[in-house]
C-alpha positions as CSV (number, residue, x, y, z in Angstrom):
1,M,5.0,-13.4,17.1
2,K,5.2,-12.7,13.4
3,K,7.0,-10.5,11.9
4,M,5.1,-8.3,9.2
5,L,6.2,-5.5,6.2
6,S,4.4,-3.0,3.8
7,G,4.7,0.5,2.9
8,I,2.9,2.8,0.5
9,T,4.1,4.5,-2.4
10,A,4.6,8.7,-1.9
11,T,2.2,9.5,-4.8
12,G,-0.8,11.1,-4.9
13,N,-2.9,11.7,-1.9
14,L,-4.2,8.6,0.4
15,T,-7.6,7.1,-0.7
16,I,-10.3,5.8,1.4
17,G,-9.2,2.3,-0.5
18,N,-5.4,2.5,0.6
19,Y,-7.1,3.1,4.4
20,L,-9.5,0.0,3.9
21,G,-7.0,-1.8,1.9
22,A,-3.4,-1.1,3.8
23,I,-3.6,1.4,7.1
24,K,-6.4,-0.3,8.9
25,Q,-4.8,-3.5,8.2
26,F,-1.5,-2.8,9.8
27,I,-3.5,-1.2,12.9
28,E,-4.8,-4.8,13.3
29,Y,-1.7,-6.3,12.7
30,Q,0.3,-4.6,14.5
31,K,-1.5,-5.9,18.0
32,N,0.2,-9.3,17.7
33,N,2.8,-9.2,15.7
34,K,5.9,-7.0,14.6
35,M,5.3,-4.7,12.2
36,Y,7.2,-2.6,9.6
37,V,5.8,-0.1,7.8
38,F,6.9,2.6,5.6
39,I,6.7,5.4,3.1
40,A,8.0,4.5,-0.4
41,D,9.4,7.7,-1.7
42,L,12.1,5.8,-3.8
43,H,9.4,3.8,-5.6
44,G,7.5,7.6,-6.0
45,I,10.3,9.0,-8.5
46,T,9.8,5.4,-10.9
47,V,7.8,7.8,-12.9
48,P,8.0,11.6,-13.3
49,I,6.8,14.2,-10.0
50,E,7.8,17.5,-8.8
51,A,10.5,17.3,-5.5
52,E,7.9,19.3,-3.8
53,T,5.0,17.0,-4.7
54,L,7.0,14.3,-3.6
55,S,8.1,15.5,-0.7
56,N,4.8,16.8,1.2
57,N,3.4,13.2,0.1
58,I,6.2,11.6,2.6
59,R,4.8,13.9,5.2
60,N,1.4,13.5,4.8
61,I,1.5,9.6,4.2
62,A,3.7,10.2,7.0
63,A,0.9,11.9,9.7
64,L,-1.8,9.7,8.4
65,Y,-0.4,6.3,9.4
66,L,-0.2,8.1,12.8
67,A,-3.5,9.8,12.4
68,C,-5.2,6.8,11.2
69,G,-3.9,4.6,14.5
70,L,-0.6,3.2,13.9
71,N,1.6,3.1,16.9
72,P,5.2,3.9,16.7
73,Q,5.5,2.0,20.0
74,K,4.7,-1.1,18.2
75,T,5.3,-0.5,14.5
76,T,8.3,0.8,13.3
77,I,7.4,3.9,10.9
78,F,10.0,5.0,8.6
79,V,10.8,6.4,5.0
80,Q,12.6,4.0,2.8
81,S,15.0,6.6,1.6
82,D,16.2,7.1,4.7
83,V,17.6,3.4,4.7
84,A,20.2,3.6,2.4
85,A,20.2,-0.8,2.6
86,H,16.5,-0.7,0.3
87,A,18.6,0.8,-2.8
88,N,21.7,-1.0,-2.3
89,L,19.8,-4.6,-2.0
90,A,17.9,-3.6,-4.8
91,H,21.0,-3.7,-6.8
92,I,22.0,-7.1,-6.1
93,I,18.3,-8.3,-6.8
94,L,18.2,-6.8,-9.9
95,C,21.4,-8.8,-10.5
96,A,19.6,-12.0,-9.8
97,T,16.4,-11.7,-11.5
98,T,16.1,-11.6,-15.6
99,I,14.5,-9.5,-18.2
100,G,11.6,-11.8,-18.6
101,E,10.0,-12.1,-14.9
102,L,10.1,-8.2,-14.7
103,S,8.8,-7.3,-18.3
104,R,5.8,-10.1,-17.2
105,M,4.9,-8.1,-14.3
106,T,1.5,-6.8,-14.7
107,Q,1.9,-3.0,-13.7
108,Y,5.1,-3.0,-16.4
109,K,2.3,-3.9,-18.9
110,D,-0.3,-1.8,-17.9
111,K,2.0,1.0,-17.2
112,S,4.2,0.9,-20.7
113,S,0.5,0.0,-22.5
114,K,-0.5,3.7,-21.5
115,Q,2.7,5.4,-22.6
116,K,2.2,3.8,-26.2
117,K,-1.5,4.8,-25.9
118,N,-0.5,8.3,-25.2
119,N,2.5,7.9,-28.2
120,N,4.7,8.4,-25.7
121,T,7.3,5.1,-26.1
122,S,10.5,7.2,-26.0
123,F,10.1,7.7,-22.6
124,I,9.2,4.4,-20.7
125,P,11.3,5.3,-17.5
126,T,13.4,2.1,-16.5
127,G,12.4,2.3,-12.8
128,I,9.2,1.0,-14.3
129,L,10.4,-1.8,-14.8
130,T,13.2,-2.3,-12.7
131,Y,11.0,-1.3,-9.6
132,P,9.7,-4.7,-8.6
133,T,13.5,-5.6,-7.1
134,L,13.5,-2.8,-5.0
135,M,10.4,-3.8,-4.0
136,V,11.8,-7.3,-3.3
137,A,14.9,-5.9,-1.7
138,D,12.2,-3.4,0.8
139,I,10.4,-7.2,1.5
140,L,14.0,-9.1,1.8
141,L,15.6,-6.3,4.1
142,Y,13.2,-7.3,7.1
143,N,13.2,-11.4,6.6
144,P,9.5,-10.8,7.5
145,D,7.2,-14.0,7.7
146,L,4.5,-12.1,6.4
147,I,3.5,-9.3,4.1
148,P,0.3,-7.9,4.0
149,V,-0.9,-7.4,0.2
150,G,-4.0,-6.6,-1.9
151,Q,-5.0,-8.5,-4.8
152,D,-3.1,-7.2,-7.3
153,Q,0.3,-7.5,-5.4
154,K,0.4,-10.8,-4.8
155,Q,2.5,-11.2,-7.8
156,H,5.4,-9.2,-6.1
157,V,5.3,-10.9,-3.2
158,E,5.8,-14.5,-5.3
159,L,9.2,-12.7,-7.0
160,A,10.3,-11.8,-3.9
161,R,9.6,-15.4,-2.5
162,N,11.5,-16.5,-6.0
163,V,14.4,-14.9,-5.5
164,A,14.7,-15.8,-2.0
165,E,14.8,-19.6,-2.5
166,R,16.7,-18.9,-6.1
167,F,19.7,-16.8,-3.4
168,N,18.8,-19.6,-0.4
169,N,19.8,-22.3,-3.0
170,R,23.4,-20.5,-3.8
171,Y,24.3,-19.2,-0.9
172,G,22.6,-21.1,1.6
173,K,19.9,-19.6,4.3
174,I,19.8,-16.0,4.0
175,F,16.3,-14.8,3.6
176,T,13.0,-16.1,4.9
177,I,10.7,-17.2,2.4
178,P,7.5,-15.2,2.8
179,E,4.0,-15.4,2.8
180,F,1.0,-13.4,2.0
181,I,-1.7,-12.5,3.4
182,T,-5.4,-10.4,2.8
183,P,-7.9,-9.4,4.1
184,K,-11.3,-10.9,3.2
185,I,-13.3,-7.7,2.7
186,G,-11.9,-4.1,1.7
187,T,-8.7,-5.7,-0.1
188,K,-10.0,-3.7,-3.5
189,I,-12.0,-0.5,-3.1
190,M,-13.3,0.6,-6.6
191,A,-13.7,3.5,-8.6
192,L,-17.2,4.8,-7.2
193,K,-18.4,5.9,-10.8
194,D,-16.2,3.2,-12.6
195,P,-16.7,-0.3,-10.1
196,A,-14.8,-2.1,-12.7
197,K,-11.7,-0.1,-11.9
198,K,-9.6,0.1,-8.7
199,M,-10.1,3.4,-6.6
200,S,-6.7,5.1,-7.8
201,K,-5.4,8.3,-6.1
202,S,-4.1,9.0,-9.3
203,D,-7.7,8.5,-11.3
204,K,-8.2,11.7,-12.8
205,N,-11.9,11.8,-12.4
206,T,-11.8,12.6,-9.0
207,K,-15.3,11.4,-8.5
208,N,-13.9,8.0,-8.4
209,T,-12.4,9.0,-5.1
210,I,-12.7,9.3,-1.8
211,F,-9.6,11.1,-0.5
212,L,-8.8,10.9,3.2
213,L,-8.0,14.4,3.4
214,E,-11.1,16.1,1.5
215,D,-14.2,17.8,3.0
216,P,-16.4,15.3,4.4
217,A,-19.2,16.6,3.1
218,A,-17.8,16.5,-0.3
219,A,-16.9,12.8,0.6
220,K,-20.5,11.7,1.5
221,K,-21.5,13.9,-2.0
222,K,-19.6,11.6,-3.9
223,I,-21.0,8.7,-2.2
224,L,-24.5,9.9,-2.9
225,Q,-23.6,9.9,-6.9
226,S,-21.9,7.2,-6.8
227,L,-22.9,4.2,-9.6
228,T,-25.4,1.5,-8.5
229,D,-28.1,0.2,-10.6
230,N,-32.1,0.6,-11.5
231,E,-32.5,-2.2,-9.2
232,N,-33.0,-0.4,-5.8
233,K,-32.2,-3.5,-3.5
234,V,-29.5,-3.7,-2.0
235,Y,-27.5,-7.2,-1.6
236,Y,-23.7,-8.3,-2.9
237,D,-23.4,-9.8,-6.4
238,L,-20.3,-8.4,-7.6
239,E,-21.5,-9.9,-11.0
240,N,-24.6,-8.2,-12.2
241,K,-24.2,-5.4,-9.4
242,P,-20.7,-4.4,-9.1
243,G,-21.7,-0.4,-7.8
244,V,-23.7,-1.3,-4.9
245,S,-21.5,-4.6,-4.1
246,N,-18.1,-2.3,-3.7
247,L,-20.5,0.2,-1.8
248,M,-21.3,-2.5,0.7
249,N,-18.0,-3.7,0.5
250,I,-17.0,-0.2,2.4
251,M,-19.6,-0.1,4.6
252,A,-18.7,-3.2,5.8
253,S,-14.9,-2.3,5.7
254,V,-15.3,0.8,7.7
255,D,-17.8,-0.8,10.4
256,D,-16.5,-4.3,10.9
257,I,-19.9,-6.0,10.1
258,S,-20.4,-8.4,7.2
259,L,-22.5,-8.4,3.8
260,Q,-24.7,-10.4,5.2
261,E,-25.8,-7.9,8.0
262,I,-25.9,-5.3,5.3
263,T,-28.1,-6.8,2.9
264,D,-30.6,-7.5,6.2
265,K,-30.0,-4.2,7.9
266,Y,-31.8,-2.2,4.2
267,K,-34.1,-5.5,2.9
268,D,-36.7,-3.3,3.4
269,L,-34.9,0.0,2.1
270,G,-33.5,1.4,-1.0
271,Y,-30.2,2.7,-2.1
272,R,-31.4,6.5,-1.0
273,E,-31.3,5.3,3.2
274,F,-28.1,3.0,2.1
275,K,-26.3,5.5,0.4
276,N,-26.8,8.2,2.7
277,D,-26.0,5.8,5.7
278,L,-22.5,5.5,4.0
279,G,-21.9,8.7,3.6
280,D,-22.7,9.9,7.1
281,I,-20.2,7.0,8.1
282,I,-17.2,8.0,5.8
283,A,-18.0,11.5,6.7
284,K,-17.1,10.8,10.4
285,L,-14.1,8.8,9.3
286,L,-12.7,11.3,8.0
287,T,-13.1,14.1,10.4
288,K,-11.7,11.9,13.3
289,I,-8.7,10.9,10.9
290,Q,-8.4,14.5,10.0
291,T,-8.6,15.9,13.6
292,Q,-5.9,13.6,14.4
293,Y,-3.6,14.5,11.0
294,N,-4.1,18.2,11.9
295,Q,-2.6,17.8,15.4
296,I,0.4,15.7,13.7
297,I,1.0,17.2,10.5
298,N,3.1,20.3,11.2
299,S,5.0,19.0,14.8
300,Q,8.6,17.8,15.6
301,K,6.9,14.8,16.9
302,L,6.3,13.7,13.4
303,D,10.3,14.0,12.2
304,K,11.3,12.2,15.8
305,I,9.0,9.3,15.1
306,L,10.6,8.6,11.7
307,E,13.6,9.6,12.8
308,Q,13.2,6.8,15.7
309,G,12.1,4.5,13.2
310,A,14.2,4.9,10.3
311,N,17.1,4.4,13.0
312,E,15.5,1.1,14.4
313,A,14.9,-0.4,10.5
314,R,18.5,0.4,10.1
315,I,19.8,-1.7,12.5
316,V,17.5,-4.5,10.9
317,A,18.5,-3.8,7.3
318,D,22.3,-3.5,7.6
319,K,22.7,-6.8,9.7
320,Q,20.8,-8.1,6.9
321,M,22.8,-6.1,4.2
322,A,25.9,-7.5,5.5
323,I,25.3,-11.0,5.8
324,V,24.0,-10.9,1.7
325,K,27.5,-8.6,1.0
326,E,29.8,-11.3,2.4
327,A,27.4,-13.9,1.0
328,V,27.9,-12.6,-3.2
329,G,31.0,-11.7,-2.1
330,L,31.1,-7.6,-1.6
331,T,33.5,-8.1,0.8
332,Y,38.0,-7.4,1.0
333,K,38.3,-7.1,4.7
334,Q,41.0,-9.4,6.0
335,K,39.2,-11.6,8.8
336,N,40.4,-11.7,11.9
337,A,42.6,-15.3,12.7
């Protein structure tokens, strides 16, 4: 049995991209692996966010984890800030990284460039630069064998591997060197109106995004209005047919079928039939998730699961933190003779 870990940042409402690229994968992995899945609320404050919004996001994500099918009997589900070792180890990791490593991170360059474009260079939060060290701490605290990631997160796992090797070379065997794993389909769901960019829960154009908690009928309408092309033929060609290829990825991921099966099914049909079927599939999925979500969101059961998860996570994280502190010299108590 392998140990695996992942989390989702508590900013914005979760999308079909979050479900297909992350949560659905977690549900499959928990069958034969030990999973640690958390709500990354500390990552949520690296950019300005209202306190009430963040608080609501934490609870919504936790409820959606359960509504989508994560099983707290198989997966440790917890809130990042409930385990103090995450922030403690992040500082130690920060002291073991360089400005060069952090400034080369793609997301730092993207987010800081957006601030510059908005003529807001006076307020580029330090957290945008340093948050990868918290992400590394998230990973290394639990010594996971595998990290499920999308294509755009591999860089962070590489940093975790580099830091783990750096620590191990200096202090001995402290951390497991994690590997990353990505699903073949559904890793990266693109925006519906602009398939050149990733679907994002923070996209200002909501027509680009299907949210897990939005009206299923509205979600189907977005599929029907999504960008395709003038050919009216359903087949996978990421370069020349990015819109159609993105919709095929969504259908393949939701229904667990191959791209070739979709091509064969719609070879004599057009976009209207294809989009209508996909819209129905998405609406059915959202209805199922939302039914479970509504039963969970205001229940004491949710609080108990998160408390239990935090307790389980602390046992593992605190044990690892004690090893790290002793290795780097952050200890002063007299050892027994």
